[in-house]
N, C-alpha and C positions, 0 to 999 in steps of 0.2 A: 337218423336211420340210413343205412347204406343201401344203395341199389344193387341188384345182382350184376355181376360182371357182364360186360357186353361181349358178345361173340365177335371175334375178329372178322373183318371183312375178308372175303375170299375172291379169288378171280372170277368164280362163277357168279357171285353177287354183283360184281361190277359189270360183268357181261350182260346179265339179266336186266340190270338198270339201264345200261346203254341201249339195249335192244328195245326196251319199253319206251325210252325217250325218243329214239329214232322212229319207231312205229307211230307214236302220237304225232309226230311232225310230218310224216310222209303219207299217212293214211288219209284218203279223201273222205271227207264227211258227206254223207248223202244230202243232196240239196232238197229243200222242201218242194213238193209237187206244186206246179203253178196252179193257182185257183182259176177254174174255168168260169167264165161269165155265163150266166144262164141265158140261153136264147129262148125267147118266148115261143111257145108251140112246138118245141123240139122235145121228143121224148127219147129216153135212154133205155135200152134193153137191159134188164136185170133178171137175176134169178132170185126168187123169194120163196121161202118156206112158210106157209100159213096152215092153220088147222083146217082139216077137211070140211068141217061144218061152216066155217067162215067162208071158204071157197064156194060151197054149195049155196050159201045165202046170196052171194053176189051173182052167181050163175043162174039163179032162179028166174031172173028177168030176161034171159036169153042173151042174144048178142049185145055187146057193149059192156060186158061185166068188168072188163079191165079198166074201162073209163070210169065205171062206178067205184072201183077200188081206188083208182087215182083220186077221184073227187073226195072220197072219205079220208084219204090220207092227207090231201091238201087241207081239209077242214080241220083234221087233228093237229096239223102242223101250224094252224093259224094262218094260212095262206088264202083264205077265202074259199069259195065254192066252185 
């Protein structure tokens, strides 16, 4: 069985291949972000979207609702209470 005839290489093909090879060698690869060591007792400010009824549940107890959410998340993550 014969294969279809190959298309002859053109100057455009060679240029494209050379540009791709150059780019792969000169493009900086993004470095992985350094892993931060968790500092005990330090909290990070984040924005979180949760359902209104869940928020109301934690806010029913008055001040400290953010700490109660944090405690629930720690328990769910298996990090204790």
